[in-house]
C-alpha positions, -999 to +999 in steps of 0.1 A: -002+001-001+011+033-010+016+065+013+002+098-002+038+113-007+048+079-027+018+083-048+020+120-055+057+115-065+048+084-086+026+107-107+050+134-107+030+158-090+042+186-065+025+194-034+010+224-049-004+206-081-019+182-060-035+207-037-048+227-066-064+194-082-081+184-049-089+218-038-071+216-007-043+239+007-005+228+004-002+229+041-028+203+044-009+179+020+021+185+040+006+179+072-009+145+057+024+134+041+043+140+076+018+121+095+007+152+119-031+149+106-052+127+088-076+141+062-115+139+068-132+116+047-143+143+021-109+154+017-098+118+012-121+113-015-109+143-033-071+135-030-079+100-044-098+114-073-069+140-079-044+111-080-067+088-101-067+059-074-091+043-052-087+058-017-081+025-002-049+023-021-032+050-001-025+044+036-035+078+050-069+080+028-078+044+037-073+054+075-094+085+071-122+067+054-120+041+083-127+071+108-092+073+121-092+109+118-112+109+150-083+098+171-051+117+175-024+110+149-002+095+175-025+067+180-029+058+141-006+031+129+018+042+100 
């Protein structure tokens, strides 16, 4: 399973490009990639669509859709 940073890099996208495609801020992408936060489900779906992959193919997005964003990031397994 890929992480967001790997999926983004594989597609040759910069953080600003992915943020623009998904309609989120660059700082949101950075926080997700650093593991300090998980996206809310609607943001996870937008990121997956922007990357052209199913949300469950990316670890952080899968965790977000499973409700892990409700728990502090330190409790979410990476």
